[in-house]
VEXDREN-2710 file (C-alpha; in Angstrom, 1 decimal):
% VEXDREN-2710
k/r/px/py/pz
1/MET/13.6/-20.6/-11.1
2/ASN/14.0/-19.1/-7.5
3/ALA/12.2/-16.0/-6.3
4/LEU/15.2/-13.6/-7.0
5/LYS/15.6/-14.9/-10.5
6/THR/11.9/-14.5/-11.1
7/PHE/12.1/-10.9/-10.0
8/ALA/15.0/-10.3/-12.4
9/PHE/13.2/-12.0/-15.2
10/GLY/10.1/-9.9/-14.5
11/LEU/12.3/-6.8/-14.6
12/ALA/13.7/-7.6/-18.0
13/LEU/10.3/-8.5/-19.5
14/GLY/8.5/-5.6/-17.8
15/LEU/10.8/-2.9/-19.0
16/GLY/10.6/-4.2/-22.5
17/ALA/6.8/-4.6/-22.6
18/ALA/6.2/-0.9/-23.4
19/VAL/8.4/-1.0/-26.4
20/ALA/6.6/-4.1/-27.7
21/HIS/3.3/-2.4/-27.5
22/ALA/4.2/1.0/-28.7
23/GLU/2.8/0.6/-32.2
24/THR/-0.4/-1.3/-31.3
25/LEU/-3.6/0.5/-32.3
26/ASP/-6.3/-2.1/-31.7
27/CYS/-5.8/-2.5/-27.9
28/GLY/-8.8/-4.6/-27.1
29/ASP/-8.5/-5.5/-23.4
30/ASP/-4.8/-4.7/-23.3
31/THR/-4.4/-2.2/-20.5
32/LEU/-0.8/-1.3/-21.2
33/CYS/-1.7/-0.6/-24.9
34/LYS/-4.5/1.7/-23.7
35/ILE/-2.2/3.6/-21.4
36/GLU/0.3/4.1/-24.2
37/ALA/-2.5/5.1/-26.6
38/THR/-4.0/7.7/-24.3
39/LYS/-0.8/8.7/-22.5
40/VAL/-2.8/8.6/-19.3
41/LEU/-2.2/6.3/-16.3
42/LYS/-5.1/6.2/-13.8
43/VAL/-3.9/5.3/-10.3
44/GLY/-6.1/4.8/-7.3
45/THR/-4.7/5.9/-3.9
46/LYS/-6.0/7.3/-0.7
47/ASP/-6.0/11.0/0.4
48/ASP/-5.9/10.5/4.2
49/TYR/-3.0/8.1/4.8
50/LYS/-0.1/10.4/5.4
51/PRO/2.8/10.0/4.7
52/TRP/2.0/7.2/2.1
53/SER/-0.8/9.0/0.3
54/TYR/-2.6/12.3/1.3
55/ARG/-3.5/15.8/0.2
56/ALA/-0.8/18.4/0.4
57/ALA/-1.6/22.0/1.5
58/ASP/-2.3/23.0/-2.1
59/GLY/-4.8/20.2/-2.5
60/SER/-2.6/17.9/-4.7
61/PHE/-1.9/14.3/-3.9
62/ALA/1.4/13.6/-2.1
63/GLY/3.2/10.8/-0.3
64/MET/5.4/7.7/-1.0
65/GLU/2.7/5.9/-3.0
66/VAL/2.0/8.9/-5.1
67/ASP/5.7/9.1/-5.8
68/LEU/5.6/5.5/-7.0
69/ALA/2.7/6.3/-9.3
70/ASN/4.6/9.2/-10.8
71/ALA/7.6/6.9/-11.3
72/LEU/5.5/4.5/-13.4
73/GLY/4.1/7.5/-15.3
74/GLN/7.6/8.6/-16.1
75/LEU/8.6/5.1/-17.2
76/LEU/5.6/5.0/-19.6
77/GLY/5.8/8.7/-20.7
78/ALA/2.2/9.0/-19.5
79/LYS/0.4/11.7/-17.4
80/VAL/-0.6/10.3/-14.0
81/GLU/-4.2/10.9/-13.0
82/ILE/-4.7/10.2/-9.3
83/VAL/-8.1/8.9/-8.4
84/LYS/-9.2/9.0/-4.8
85/VAL/-10.1/5.7/-3.3
86/ASN/-10.6/4.4/0.3
87/SER/-10.3/1.1/2.0
88/ALA/-13.9/0.2/1.3
89/ASN/-14.0/0.9/-2.5
90/ARG/-10.5/0.6/-3.8
91/PHE/-10.9/-3.0/-5.0
92/GLU/-14.2/-2.2/-6.7
93/PHE/-12.7/0.8/-8.5
94/LEU/-9.9/-1.4/-9.9
95/ALA/-12.2/-4.4/-10.8
96/GLN/-14.6/-2.1/-12.6
97/GLY/-11.9/-0.4/-14.6
98/GLN/-12.2/3.1/-13.1
99/ILE/-8.4/2.9/-12.4
100/ASP/-5.6/1.1/-14.2
101/LEU/-3.6/0.5/-11.0
102/MET/-4.1/0.5/-7.2
103/ILE/-1.4/1.7/-4.9
104/ALA/-3.4/2.2/-1.7
105/SER/-1.7/0.6/1.3
106/ALA/-3.5/-2.7/0.5
107/THR/-2.4/-5.8/2.3
108/ASP/-1.9/-8.7/-0.1
109/THR/-4.1/-11.6/1.1
110/ALA/-5.4/-14.8/-0.5
111/GLU/-9.0/-13.6/-0.2
112/ARG/-8.3/-10.3/-2.0
113/ARG/-6.5/-12.1/-4.8
114/GLN/-9.9/-13.5/-5.7
115/VAL/-10.9/-10.0/-6.7
116/VAL/-7.7/-8.3/-8.0
117/GLY/-4.3/-9.2/-9.2
118/PHE/-1.5/-8.4/-6.7
119/VAL/1.7/-7.9/-8.5
120/HIS/4.9/-9.5/-7.1
121/PRO/7.3/-8.6/-5.6
122/ASN/5.4/-6.7/-2.9
123/TYR/6.4/-3.2/-2.3
124/TYR/5.9/-2.8/1.5
125/SER/5.0/-4.7/4.7
126/SER/3.3/-4.1/8.0
127/GLY/1.2/-5.6/10.8
128/TYR/-1.6/-4.2/13.0
129/ASN/-1.6/-2.7/16.4
130/ILE/-3.6/-0.3/18.6
131/LEU/-2.8/3.3/19.3
132/LEU/-3.7/3.9/23.0
133/PRO/-3.6/6.7/25.5
134/LYS/-0.6/6.4/27.8
135/LYS/-3.1/6.2/30.7
136/VAL/-4.0/2.8/29.3
137/LYS/-1.3/0.5/30.7
138/ALA/-2.3/-2.7/28.9
139/THR/0.6/-4.8/27.5
140/LYS/-1.3/-7.9/26.4
141/TRP/-4.0/-8.1/23.7
142/ASP/-6.3/-10.1/25.9
143/GLU/-6.7/-7.0/28.1
144/MET/-8.5/-5.4/25.1
145/ALA/-11.3/-7.9/25.1
146/GLY/-14.7/-6.1/25.2
147/GLN/-13.1/-2.7/24.7
148/THR/-14.5/-0.3/22.1
149/ILE/-11.8/0.4/19.5
150/CYS/-12.1/2.7/16.5
151/ALA/-11.0/1.4/13.1
152/ILE/-11.1/2.2/9.3
153/GLN/-13.8/0.4/7.3
154/GLY/-12.4/-2.2/4.9
155/ALA/-9.1/-2.7/6.7
156/TRP/-8.0/-6.3/6.3
157/TYR/-7.1/-6.7/10.0
158/ASN/-10.5/-5.6/11.4
159/LYS/-12.0/-9.1/11.2
160/PRO/-9.1/-11.1/12.6
161/ALA/-8.4/-8.6/15.4
162/GLN/-12.1/-8.6/16.3
163/GLU/-12.4/-12.4/16.3
164/LYS/-9.1/-13.2/17.9
165/PHE/-9.1/-10.6/20.6
166/LYS/-12.8/-10.0/21.1
167/LEU/-12.6/-6.3/20.3
168/GLU/-15.8/-4.1/20.0
169/LEU/-15.0/-2.3/16.7
170/LEU/-16.4/1.1/15.8
171/ALA/-15.5/1.6/12.1
172/PHE/-15.5/4.7/10.0
173/ALA/-14.8/5.6/6.4
174/GLY/-11.7/7.7/6.9
175/THR/-8.9/8.7/9.2
176/ALA/-10.4/12.1/10.1
177/GLU/-13.6/10.4/11.4
178/VAL/-11.6/7.9/13.4
179/GLU/-9.5/10.6/15.1
180/SER/-12.6/12.7/15.9
181/ALA/-14.3/9.7/17.5
182/LEU/-11.2/9.0/19.6
183/GLN/-11.1/12.6/20.8
184/GLN/-14.7/12.4/21.7
185/GLY/-14.2/9.4/23.8
186/ARG/-16.3/7.1/21.7
187/CYS/-13.4/4.5/21.8
188/ILE/-10.4/4.0/23.9
189/GLY/-7.9/3.5/21.0
190/VAL/-7.5/3.0/17.3
191/LEU/-6.8/-0.2/15.5
192/SER/-4.3/0.6/12.7
193/ASP/-1.3/-0.3/10.7
194/ASP/1.8/-0.3/13.0
195/ASN/3.8/1.8/10.5
196/MET/1.1/4.5/10.6
197/ILE/1.1/4.4/14.4
198/ASN/4.8/4.9/14.5
199/VAL/4.5/7.9/12.2
200/GLN/1.7/9.3/14.4
201/LEU/3.8/8.9/17.6
202/ALA/6.6/10.9/16.1
203/ASP/4.2/13.9/15.9
204/PRO/3.9/16.0/19.2
205/LYS/0.1/15.9/18.6
206/TRP/0.2/12.3/19.8
207/ALA/2.5/12.8/22.8
208/ASP/0.0/11.4/25.2
209/TYR/-0.4/8.1/23.3
210/HIS/1.7/5.0/22.8
211/MET/1.7/1.5/21.2
212/PRO/2.4/-0.9/24.1
213/LEU/1.0/-4.1/22.6
214/PRO/3.0/-6.4/20.4
215/THR/2.4/-6.0/16.6
216/GLN/0.3/-8.8/15.1
217/ASP/0.3/-10.6/11.7
218/ASP/3.0/-8.7/9.7
219/ALA/2.0/-9.0/6.1
220/PRO/3.1/-7.5/2.7
221/TRP/1.4/-4.6/0.9
222/GLY/0.7/-5.1/-2.8
223/ILE/0.3/-3.0/-5.9
224/ALA/-2.6/-4.4/-7.8
225/VAL/-3.9/-4.6/-11.4
226/ARG/-7.1/-6.2/-12.6
227/LYS/-6.9/-10.0/-12.4
228/ALA/-7.0/-10.3/-16.2
229/ASP/-3.9/-8.1/-16.4
230/LEU/-1.7/-10.0/-13.9
231/ASP/0.1/-12.2/-16.5
232/LYS/-0.3/-9.8/-19.4
233/PRO/2.1/-7.0/-20.4
234/TRP/0.7/-4.5/-18.0
235/GLY/1.1/-6.8/-14.9
236/VAL/4.6/-7.9/-16.1
237/LEU/5.7/-4.3/-16.6
238/VAL/4.6/-3.3/-13.1
239/ALA/6.3/-6.4/-11.6
240/GLY/9.5/-5.4/-13.4
241/ALA/9.3/-1.8/-12.1
242/ILE/8.8/-2.9/-8.5
243/ALA/11.7/-5.3/-8.7
244/ASN/13.9/-2.5/-10.1
245/TRP/12.8/-0.2/-7.3
246/HIS/13.9/-2.8/-4.7
247/ARG/17.2/-3.5/-6.6
248/SER/18.1/0.2/-7.0
249/GLY/17.1/1.2/-3.5
250/LYS/14.5/3.6/-4.8
251/LEU/11.9/2.4/-2.3
252/LEU/14.2/3.0/0.6
253/GLU/15.0/6.5/-0.8
254/LEU/11.3/7.4/-1.1
255/GLU/10.6/6.0/2.3
256/LYS/13.2/8.3/3.8
257/ALA/12.2/11.3/1.7
258/ASN/8.7/11.0/3.0
259/GLY/9.8/10.9/6.7
260/ILE/9.1/7.2/7.3
261/ALA/11.3/5.1/9.5
262/GLU/13.3/2.5/7.5
263/SER/11.3/-0.7/6.9
264/ALA/13.1/-4.0/7.7
265/TYR/11.3/-5.5/4.7
266/LEU/12.5/-2.9/2.3
267/ARG/16.1/-3.2/3.5
268/LYS/15.9/-7.0/3.2
269/MET/14.6/-6.9/-0.3
270/HIS/17.1/-4.3/-1.5
271/GLU/20.0/-6.3/-0.1
272/ALA/18.8/-9.5/-1.7
273/LEU/18.1/-8.1/-5.1
274/LYS/21.1/-5.8/-5.2
275/ASP/23.5/-8.7/-4.4
276/HIS/21.8/-11.1/-6.8
277/LEU/21.8/-8.7/-9.8
278/ALA/25.2/-7.3/-9.1
279/THR/26.9/-10.7/-9.5
280/GLN/25.2/-11.6/-12.8
END
């Protein structure tokens, strides 16, 4: 079975999983059953990663990833309870059962799959780069060797960027702390997701900054469940939902609605799944 047929198969199974468990009372370790029984879906996401997940002016959670959480809640007929996580604690929260699902701009890596279950297909993709003042004219990564660069604690790219390019990283728990350190001159730039940097550069606030270096290590983002749930009804349902979001174009729509430039990855996935399912 090729990848596209697997997605379609997961879609069919996933959307039927809720019906199969609707009457189950003794849930045991069945996460989908528990969600259906309580009518509450606990989703971990960030509150400082605009426009993917952040706090709106009224204090509520907003962003593309929050929209995805709400879409799953609607599918299940469940109330979505957003739980704040950050790059350093998001995997722990999921593994310990404090949340049922993690949608927190997490790159899907082999190392992380030892801790949580990343559901396929992936829902986004990005690489890493450095936000630099325009006065810094560097165009090659080796020019960054020995420079102090601010970063977010727990980001997957911190270690490879540091080892490969000999960066001196100054890591903080959140985006606000990173921006403050940059403004104070404690670092010359910020190591970040290239999608996030593009969003920042569209804001007049960052008019004096640019991204002159080539993006490194483009990699997919994953929605995650607990490892034990990956091949069970909950993981299968989430996989089916993601496949359907790609097929229908919902991910592209939500990306646009949240002011994010179109992702080549989302366009590719939509065209592939749309064409495949339309001919069946």
